[in-house]
C-alpha positions as CSV (number, residue, x, y, z in Angstrom):
1,X,24.5,-38.6,-14.6
2,X,27.6,-38.2,-16.5
3,X,27.0,-34.5,-16.2
4,X,27.2,-34.6,-12.6
5,X,30.1,-36.4,-12.4
6,X,32.1,-34.2,-14.9
7,X,30.8,-31.0,-12.8
8,X,32.1,-32.7,-10.1
9,X,35.4,-33.5,-10.9
10,X,35.9,-30.5,-12.9
11,X,35.2,-28.7,-9.2
12,X,38.0,-30.6,-7.7
13,X,40.4,-29.9,-10.4
14,X,41.3,-26.7,-8.9
15,X,40.5,-26.7,-5.7
16,X,41.9,-23.0,-4.9
17,X,39.8,-21.5,-7.6
18,X,36.5,-23.4,-6.1
19,X,37.3,-22.8,-2.4
20,X,37.1,-18.8,-3.9
21,X,33.8,-19.3,-5.7
22,X,32.2,-21.4,-3.1
23,X,33.5,-18.5,-0.7
24,X,32.0,-15.8,-2.3
25,X,28.2,-17.5,-2.7
26,X,28.4,-18.7,0.7
27,X,29.7,-15.4,2.2
28,X,26.8,-13.6,0.1
29,X,23.9,-15.8,0.9
30,X,25.2,-15.8,5.0
31,X,25.6,-11.7,5.0
32,X,22.2,-11.3,2.9
33,X,20.3,-13.4,5.4
34,X,21.8,-12.2,8.4
35,X,21.6,-8.5,7.5
36,X,18.0,-9.1,6.3
37,X,16.7,-10.7,9.4
38,X,18.3,-8.2,11.9
39,X,17.0,-5.3,9.8
40,X,13.6,-6.9,10.2
41,X,13.9,-7.6,13.9
42,X,15.0,-4.1,14.0
43,X,11.7,-2.8,12.2
44,X,9.6,-5.0,14.3
45,X,10.8,-3.5,17.7
46,X,10.7,0.0,16.3
47,X,6.7,-0.6,15.3
48,X,6.3,-2.3,18.8
49,X,7.6,0.7,20.6
50,X,6.0,3.0,18.2
51,X,2.6,1.6,18.3
52,X,2.9,1.6,22.4
53,X,4.1,4.9,23.0
54,X,1.9,6.4,19.8
55,X,-1.4,5.0,18.1
56,X,-1.3,1.4,18.6
57,X,-1.7,-1.0,15.8
58,X,-4.8,0.8,14.5
59,X,-6.4,3.7,16.0
60,X,-9.6,5.9,15.8
61,X,-9.8,9.6,15.4
62,X,-12.3,12.0,14.5
63,X,-11.9,12.5,10.9
64,X,-11.2,16.6,11.1
65,X,-8.9,16.0,14.1
66,X,-7.0,13.6,12.4
67,X,-6.1,16.3,9.8
68,X,-6.1,19.6,11.5
69,X,-5.3,18.7,15.1
70,X,-7.7,21.0,16.4
71,X,-9.0,20.3,20.3
72,X,-12.7,21.0,19.5
73,X,-12.7,17.9,16.8
74,X,-13.5,15.2,19.5
75,X,-15.3,11.9,19.8
76,X,-17.2,10.5,22.7
77,X,-16.6,7.3,24.3
78,X,-20.1,6.4,23.7
79,X,-19.2,6.9,20.4
80,X,-16.0,4.4,19.6
81,X,-15.9,2.1,22.4
82,X,-19.1,-0.4,21.2
83,X,-16.9,-0.9,18.0
84,X,-13.7,-1.4,20.0
85,X,-15.3,-3.8,22.1
86,X,-16.9,-5.8,19.1
87,X,-13.4,-6.1,17.9
88,X,-12.5,-9.5,18.7
89,X,-8.8,-9.2,17.2
90,X,-8.0,-6.5,20.1
91,X,-5.7,-7.1,22.9
92,X,-6.2,-4.0,24.9
93,X,-7.2,-0.2,23.8
94,X,-6.2,3.0,25.4
95,X,-8.1,6.3,25.5
96,X,-6.2,9.9,25.0
97,X,-6.7,13.3,24.8
98,X,-4.7,16.2,23.7
99,X,-4.3,20.0,24.5
100,X,-2.2,22.7,24.6
101,X,-1.8,25.0,27.2
102,X,0.8,27.3,29.1
103,X,2.6,25.8,32.2
104,X,4.0,28.2,35.0
105,X,6.0,27.6,38.2
106,X,7.9,30.2,40.2
107,X,7.5,32.9,38.1
108,X,8.6,31.3,35.0
109,X,6.2,29.9,32.0
110,X,6.4,27.9,28.9
111,X,3.8,26.4,26.3
112,X,3.2,22.7,26.8
113,X,1.5,20.1,25.2
114,X,-0.4,18.1,27.4
115,X,-1.1,14.2,26.5
116,X,-4.0,13.2,28.7
117,X,-4.0,9.2,29.3
118,X,-5.1,6.8,31.4
119,X,-1.7,7.0,33.2
120,X,-2.1,4.3,35.6
121,X,-3.0,1.6,32.9
122,X,-0.5,3.0,30.7
123,X,2.6,3.6,32.8
124,X,2.9,-0.6,32.9
125,X,3.5,-0.7,29.1
126,X,4.3,2.9,27.6
127,X,8.2,2.7,26.7
128,X,8.5,6.3,27.9
129,X,6.5,6.4,31.1
130,X,7.1,2.4,32.0
131,X,8.3,2.0,36.1
132,X,6.6,5.4,37.3
133,X,4.5,4.8,40.2
134,X,1.4,7.3,40.1
135,X,-0.3,8.4,43.4
136,X,-2.9,11.1,42.4
137,X,-4.8,12.4,39.3
138,X,-2.9,15.2,40.0
139,X,0.4,13.6,39.2
140,X,2.5,14.8,36.0
141,X,5.2,13.7,34.2
142,X,7.4,16.2,31.9
143,X,10.0,16.4,29.8
144,X,13.7,17.1,31.1
145,X,14.1,20.2,29.0
146,X,11.0,21.4,29.9
147,X,11.4,21.1,33.2
148,X,14.6,22.9,33.2
149,X,13.0,25.8,31.2
150,X,10.3,26.1,34.3
151,X,13.1,25.4,36.8
152,X,10.9,22.3,38.3
153,X,11.9,19.2,39.6
154,X,10.2,15.8,40.9
155,X,7.6,16.8,43.7
156,X,7.2,20.5,43.1
157,X,3.7,22.0,42.1
158,X,2.9,23.2,38.6
159,X,0.2,25.2,37.3
160,X,-0.8,24.8,33.5
161,X,-3.5,27.1,31.8
162,X,-6.0,25.3,29.5
163,X,-8.5,26.4,27.4
164,X,-11.9,25.2,28.1
165,X,-14.4,23.8,25.6
166,X,-16.6,27.0,26.1
167,X,-13.6,29.3,25.3
168,X,-12.7,30.1,29.0
169,X,-9.7,29.2,30.6
170,X,-8.8,27.2,33.7
171,X,-5.7,26.8,35.6
172,X,-5.0,23.4,36.8
173,X,-2.9,22.3,39.7
174,X,-0.3,19.5,39.4
175,X,2.8,18.0,40.9
176,X,5.6,16.5,39.1
177,X,5.9,12.9,39.7
178,X,8.5,12.1,37.1
179,X,11.1,14.1,34.6
180,X,11.9,12.0,31.9
181,X,15.0,12.2,29.5
182,X,13.7,10.2,26.0
183,X,16.0,11.8,23.6
184,X,13.2,12.6,21.7
185,X,13.0,16.4,21.2
186,X,9.2,17.1,20.4
187,X,8.9,14.9,24.0
188,X,12.0,16.4,26.2
189,X,11.1,19.9,25.4
190,X,7.7,20.6,25.4
191,X,5.1,17.7,26.5
192,X,3.7,16.6,29.5
193,X,1.6,13.3,30.8
194,X,-1.3,13.9,32.6
195,X,-4.4,11.9,34.1
196,X,-7.2,11.8,31.5
197,X,-10.1,12.1,33.9
198,X,-8.4,15.1,35.8
199,X,-7.6,16.6,32.3
200,X,-11.1,16.4,30.7
201,X,-13.2,16.7,34.0
202,X,-11.6,20.2,34.5
203,X,-12.0,21.5,31.0
204,X,-15.5,20.4,30.3
205,X,-14.5,17.4,27.8
206,X,-16.1,15.1,30.1
207,X,-16.0,11.8,28.3
208,X,-14.4,13.1,25.3
209,X,-11.4,11.4,23.5
210,X,-9.1,12.2,20.7
211,X,-7.8,8.9,19.9
212,X,-8.2,5.3,21.0
213,X,-5.0,3.5,20.5
214,X,-5.5,-0.4,19.7
215,X,-2.9,-3.0,20.1
216,X,-3.6,-6.2,18.6
217,X,-3.3,-9.7,19.8
218,X,-3.7,-11.3,16.2
219,X,-4.5,-10.1,12.6
220,X,-3.2,-7.5,10.6
221,X,-3.7,-3.8,11.0
222,X,-5.3,-3.5,7.9
223,X,-7.7,-6.2,8.5
224,X,-8.7,-4.6,12.0
225,X,-8.7,-1.1,10.4
226,X,-11.5,-2.5,7.4
227,X,-13.7,-4.2,10.6
228,X,-13.6,-1.5,12.8
229,X,-14.7,1.4,9.8
230,X,-17.6,-1.1,9.4
231,X,-18.9,-0.9,12.9
232,X,-18.0,3.1,13.1
233,X,-20.3,6.3,12.0
234,X,-18.9,9.5,10.7
235,X,-16.7,11.4,11.7
236,X,-15.2,8.6,13.5
237,X,-12.8,6.3,11.6
238,X,-10.0,4.2,12.0
239,X,-6.2,4.2,10.8
240,X,-3.4,2.3,10.9
241,X,-0.4,2.8,12.4
242,X,1.2,3.8,9.4
243,X,-1.4,6.3,8.5
244,X,-1.4,8.1,11.9
245,X,3.0,7.6,12.3
246,X,3.7,8.5,9.0
247,X,7.2,9.6,10.0
248,X,8.0,6.1,11.8
249,X,6.8,4.4,8.3
250,X,9.1,6.7,6.1
251,X,11.7,6.0,8.3
252,X,11.7,2.4,7.8
253,X,10.9,2.7,4.1
254,X,13.9,4.6,3.9
255,X,16.3,2.4,6.1
256,X,15.2,-0.3,4.2
257,X,15.8,1.0,0.6
258,X,19.3,1.4,2.2
259,X,19.4,-2.1,2.8
260,X,18.3,-2.7,-0.5
261,X,20.9,-0.9,-2.1
262,X,23.5,-2.6,0.2
263,X,22.3,-5.8,-1.1
264,X,22.2,-4.6,-4.7
265,X,25.9,-3.9,-4.6
266,X,26.8,-7.1,-3.1
267,X,25.0,-8.8,-5.8
268,X,26.9,-6.9,-8.6
269,X,30.1,-7.8,-6.8
270,X,29.0,-11.3,-6.4
271,X,28.2,-11.6,-10.3
272,X,31.5,-10.0,-11.3
273,X,33.4,-12.3,-9.0
274,X,31.6,-15.4,-9.8
275,X,32.1,-14.5,-14.1
276,X,35.5,-14.1,-13.3
277,X,36.3,-17.4,-11.6
278,X,34.2,-19.0,-14.2
279,X,36.0,-17.5,-16.7
280,X,39.4,-18.4,-15.8
281,X,38.4,-22.2,-14.8
282,X,37.3,-22.0,-18.9
283,X,40.3,-20.7,-20.1
284,X,42.5,-23.2,-18.1
285,X,40.4,-26.0,-20.0
286,X,40.4,-24.7,-23.7
287,X,42.4,-27.4,-24.9
288,X,40.4,-30.3,-23.1
289,X,37.0,-28.2,-24.5
290,X,38.6,-28.5,-27.6
291,X,39.3,-31.9,-27.5
292,X,35.9,-32.9,-26.2
293,X,34.8,-30.8,-29.9
294,X,36.8,-33.0,-31.7
295,X,35.3,-36.2,-30.3
296,X,31.6,-34.9,-31.2
297,X,30.5,-33.2,-28.3
298,X,28.2,-30.5,-29.3
299,X,28.5,-27.3,-27.7
300,X,25.1,-27.4,-26.0
301,X,26.3,-30.5,-24.2
302,X,29.6,-28.4,-23.0
303,X,27.2,-25.5,-21.9
304,X,25.2,-28.3,-19.9
305,X,28.3,-29.0,-18.4
306,X,29.7,-26.0,-17.2
307,X,26.1,-25.1,-16.2
308,X,26.0,-28.4,-13.8
309,X,29.4,-27.6,-12.5
310,X,27.8,-24.0,-11.5
311,X,24.6,-25.5,-10.3
312,X,26.4,-27.9,-7.9
313,X,28.7,-25.4,-6.6
314,X,25.9,-22.4,-6.3
315,X,23.6,-25.0,-4.2
316,X,26.2,-26.5,-2.0
317,X,27.5,-23.1,-1.3
318,X,24.2,-21.6,-0.8
319,X,22.9,-24.1,1.6
320,X,26.1,-23.6,3.6
321,X,25.6,-19.9,3.6
322,X,21.9,-20.5,4.9
323,X,22.9,-23.0,7.4
324,X,25.3,-20.7,9.0
325,X,23.2,-17.7,8.8
326,X,20.5,-19.5,10.8
327,X,23.0,-20.7,13.3
328,X,24.0,-17.0,14.1
329,X,20.3,-16.1,13.8
330,X,19.5,-18.3,16.8
331,X,22.0,-16.3,18.7
332,X,20.8,-12.8,17.8
333,X,17.0,-13.7,17.8
334,X,17.7,-14.4,21.7
335,X,20.5,-12.3,22.9
336,X,20.8,-9.5,20.3
337,X,23.1,-7.0,20.0
338,X,23.8,-4.4,22.9
339,X,24.4,-1.1,21.3
340,X,24.5,0.4,24.6
341,X,28.4,0.7,24.7
342,X,28.2,2.6,21.3
343,X,25.7,5.0,22.4
344,X,27.9,5.9,25.5
345,X,30.8,6.2,23.3
346,X,28.7,8.5,21.3
347,X,27.2,10.5,24.3
348,X,23.6,9.6,24.2
349,X,22.0,8.1,26.8
350,X,19.2,6.8,24.4
351,X,18.8,7.1,20.5
352,X,15.4,7.9,18.6
353,X,14.5,7.1,15.1
354,X,11.5,8.0,13.4
355,X,10.2,9.5,16.5
356,X,10.1,6.4,18.2
357,X,12.9,5.4,21.2
358,X,15.0,2.6,20.2
359,X,16.1,0.0,22.6
360,X,19.8,-0.3,23.4
361,X,19.8,-4.4,22.4
362,X,18.6,-5.4,18.8
363,X,17.4,-8.3,17.9
364,X,16.8,-10.6,15.0
365,X,13.9,-12.1,13.6
366,X,12.9,-14.9,11.5
367,X,11.7,-13.5,8.2
368,X,11.3,-16.9,6.2
369,X,10.4,-15.2,3.0
370,X,13.0,-13.1,2.7
371,X,15.4,-15.7,4.0
372,X,14.3,-18.4,1.4
373,X,14.6,-15.2,-1.0
374,X,17.9,-14.0,-0.8
375,X,19.0,-17.8,-0.9
376,X,17.5,-18.7,-3.9
377,X,18.4,-15.5,-5.7
378,X,22.0,-15.7,-4.9
379,X,22.1,-19.3,-5.9
380,X,20.4,-18.4,-9.4
381,X,22.5,-15.5,-9.7
382,X,25.7,-17.6,-9.5
383,X,24.0,-20.3,-12.0
384,X,23.3,-17.5,-14.5
385,X,26.7,-16.1,-14.2
386,X,27.9,-19.1,-16.3
387,X,25.9,-18.2,-19.4
388,X,29.0,-15.5,-20.7
389,X,31.8,-18.5,-20.4
390,X,30.0,-20.8,-22.0
391,X,28.9,-18.8,-24.3
392,X,32.4,-17.8,-25.3
393,X,34.0,-21.1,-25.2
394,X,31.1,-22.5,-27.8
395,X,31.9,-19.4,-30.3
396,X,35.5,-20.8,-30.6
397,X,36.4,-23.0,-33.4
398,X,37.8,-26.5,-32.5
399,X,41.4,-25.4,-34.1
400,X,41.1,-21.9,-31.9
401,X,40.6,-24.3,-29.0
402,X,43.3,-26.9,-29.6
403,X,46.1,-24.3,-30.4
404,X,45.7,-22.8,-26.6
């Protein structure tokens, strides 16, 4: 107990210096936890958006189509749906068929990628199509830039030339139900969303699909992938969203590396600042340490006293910073940060990252592993900073200490 009493007394001897060190440690914990949870919340939102507008948490493809993206490499519903229905982890699933064609309207033509999907089902949840009212199987949703190139608007007719399964060409008549502006170049310039059965039935691909996008209600994508692959037969194979949406996975990994580099720089600043404050504290008490050594205190005991002093300061500052961060996280997880004003200031109606549309409100999440890790690491770092001042003071002789 004597070490705790001595350390506590030393902390209060120079309140300004202790307050500076306390603020450095508490502020570092606060920033680390807030930025980490905000980043994790943003990544979770990106994944949620991406899985709903892309391949789902886990998806099933023909292995050859997954590698080469050729229309004739398909699966049939009978091949895959029995396995999907046996997956008790699944919440819902969507069937999709991809085909390229040539769109024509009023004498103007342009290549187009058709995403044929269960429109009436997907518009309820798809981030790009949400809120669209589908009336007919001939309804089509087109990107803004594509609509401008084709000189069409909502309500106008559109003919798309598509290759049939037998190698012939066919023209399908659509009516533009909605023109969307997403901020994703690939969607805005050359993508259209059409009814699955209408496209398949008129191109000879009745019952064929390229993708089954599955949203999970529980469990991990890796676990779902393993279970599906046990039920499926080649060429059908399940892939997680990280495999099917590599651009999104790479974007998140790259962004997280930036966060780690920022935190690493912050840790270096913390270490230098803590060592400097402790060193100055030790320098001011050199005569005191000399007297303690003269009356029989061993170097190890002096090191223990400095270590305990830093432990008390680091622990209290770490807990304070953590509590403040958790209070801020309560607000950020419910209300979030609205960046819509910044988007308008930059002249953007929407922002996409990694091929995914970003919501204008960024919300934090509760990621306890990272929260505890940042707090403990910073406290340990501040404690380890006591090693250099303690070692420096113990290398001095009693006479040197007393002369100071």
